[in-house]
N, C-alpha and C positions, 0 to 999 in steps of 0.2 A: 598743044596740049591738052587733053580730055581731064575731068573730074570726074575721078574712082571713085564713088563713097566707100564710106570705111563699113565692113559687113556687123561688124558688130552692135549688137542690139544694147544702146542708150535710154537714159531718162536724166532729167535734173533734178541733182537733192536740194533741199532746202532744207536749211536748219530751225525747227522751233527756233533753237538757244541760241546766242553768237556765240557763249561760254563751248560749247559741245564744237564746233566751226576751228577758233582758234586750236583748244587743243585736239580736231586730226592736222592741223595746219602743223602741230609743233612738232607734233608723236611725228607726223610725215618727217620732219624736218631731220632732227634728230637720227632718225633709221635711214636716210638719204635714200628713202620711197619715191615716188612724184602724191598725190594725196589720194586720185579716183584708185590706185591698189590696193596704199593701205582702206579706206574704207570698201574695196571689193573684197578683199581677205577678211577684212572683221564681219560682214555680210556673212557669207559664206563660211566665218563661224558659228554665228548666231544661230543659223538657218539648221547648220548641224548639227546645235543644239534641240532647237522649237524638235525638229522632225526624230529627233531620239525620244526627245516630250510626248510627240503627236501618237509614236512607234507603240511608247509601253502603256497610251491609253486603250490604243486602239487592242491590240494585246490582254488586256484589260476588259472591258468590254465583250470582246467574244470568248473570253474567256466564260465571262459572264450569262452570255447567251449560250456560249453546247451546255451550260450545267439545265437550262430548258428541256423539261419535257415537252413528247408533244398534248401527253393524255392529261399535263396542267395547264395548256391551252383554253378547254372548255370552260374547268368554274372559273379561271381567269378572266376571263369574257362575259361571264353570268355576273362573276364578281362587278364588273366594271358596269354592264347593262345596270344588275338592283341598283347601283349606287348613282347611275345617272337620276333617276327615279324618283330614288327614295334622300337622298340626300340633297342638303341647300346647297345652292353653288354661290360659297364667295363672291365670286366675279361677277352675277348677273347683273344687270344692268337695271332703276330702277329709274321711271320716268321722275322727272327732277321740278318742282314746285315752279314754278314762274312769279319770280318777284321783280314788282317794280318799281322801287320807290319815288321814282320820281316822276314818271308817267315818259316816260321813252319809248317805249312799246304803243301808249295809248295813239302817242301825236302820233307814229306811225302806218296809225290798224286802220283809220277812217282813208279815203282818198283827197282830195282837198280838192277836186273839180265834180262836180256831179253832174 
């Protein structure tokens, strides 16, 4: 007798909340279906909803991009470049002042052996 592996993809699902696992078990028992089947159906349904939402967002982006004209590009690039030079960057890094109130840094500043 030889072992034939199951060709279906699989993964281990770890529940963050025990109550979710209990609810899945109870629902599967009430519906008379295996927990795996019910979980897969729920995942398929959620992915269909998420996929539809993503599709709508992508369509909106494509429509927005379609409103741009090539002749609008040069002035936009120029305005962006000008702002990089003329405007202060709120995220620009600054050198922090060194503060060592108890002298820990000073203790390690000089080598012990000379």
